[in-house]
Every structure is written in structure tokens, then in C-alpha cells.
C-alpha positions in Angstrom: 92.1 157.0 122.7 93.7 153.3 123.2 91.9 152.8 125.9 88.8 152.8 123.6 90.3 150.4 121.1 91.6 147.7 123.5 88.3 146.4 125.0 89.9 145.5 127.9 92.5 147.5 128.4 93.6 146.4 132.3 93.8 142.8 131.1 96.1 144.0 127.9 98.4 145.5 130.9 98.4 142.6 133.0 99.8 140.2 130.4 102.2 143.2 128.9 103.9 143.5 132.8 103.9 139.2 132.9 105.7 139.0 129.5 108.2 141.9 130.3 108.9 140.2 133.6 112.5 139.2 133.8 112.0 136.4 136.3 109.8 133.8 138.0 109.7 136.4 141.4 108.7 139.2 139.3 105.3 136.9 137.8 104.7 136.0 141.3 104.5 139.8 142.9 102.1 140.4 139.6 100.2 137.7 140.0 100.1 137.1 144.1 100.7 140.4 145.3 101.7 140.5 149.4 100.7 144.1 149.8 96.8 144.4 148.6 97.5 148.2 148.6 100.5 148.0 146.3 100.9 151.1 143.3 101.0 148.0 140.8 97.4 147.5 138.9 96.4 144.2 140.2 96.6 141.3 137.9 93.6 141.0 135.5 94.6 137.6 134.1 93.2 134.4 135.4 95.6 132.9 138.2 94.4 129.1 137.6 94.4 129.3 133.8 96.0 132.4 131.6 98.9 133.0 134.5 99.9 129.3 134.7 99.6 129.2 130.7 102.4 131.7 130.3 104.5 130.7 133.0 104.9 127.4 131.4 105.4 129.2 127.8 107.9 131.9 129.1 110.3 130.1 131.8 112.1 126.4 131.5 111.2 123.7 133.8 112.4 124.1 137.2 111.8 123.7 140.8 111.1 127.1 141.4 108.7 127.3 137.7 107.0 124.4 139.4 106.7 125.8 142.8 105.1 129.1 141.3 102.7 127.3 139.4 101.7 125.2 142.5 101.0 128.5 144.9 98.8 129.7 141.7 96.8 127.1 141.5 96.5 127.4 145.9 95.9 131.1 145.9 93.0 131.1 142.7 
């Protein structure tokens, strides 16, 4: 029933996962999975725009954040 009410359920699930991520490494594993056969649903958000915006909004400036943003730009 909820899937009918939310136009893009997979995008919503991806957004929810990133918003609830406890660390930059968790965001990295969601957005840039090392294992293509991961049991987690792949990220249905744009790695070039949406994920970096979320990272900037959720995490304070740091070397780790800069590295993740650079890796996201290179992987898209």
C-alpha cells in the first residue's frame, strides 16, 4: 500500500538509509558499494548531485568528508 503512495519507493529507501547513516564510511558503503552483489538495495540517488548535497548537509567539514565527496565525483 505504501509503495503505491510513494512514487519512487526505492529512492525514498535510499534517502532514508543515508539520513540514518551514523558515519561517512556508512554513507560510502551505501553510495559506492564495493560488492555489486550486496544484499542492500543499491543507492537510487544521484552520486554526482544528491548524495554530495546530503553529505554536506549532514556532516561537518573534514578531510574524511572531502575525500568522500571527491570519491563520489569520480565514481559518477
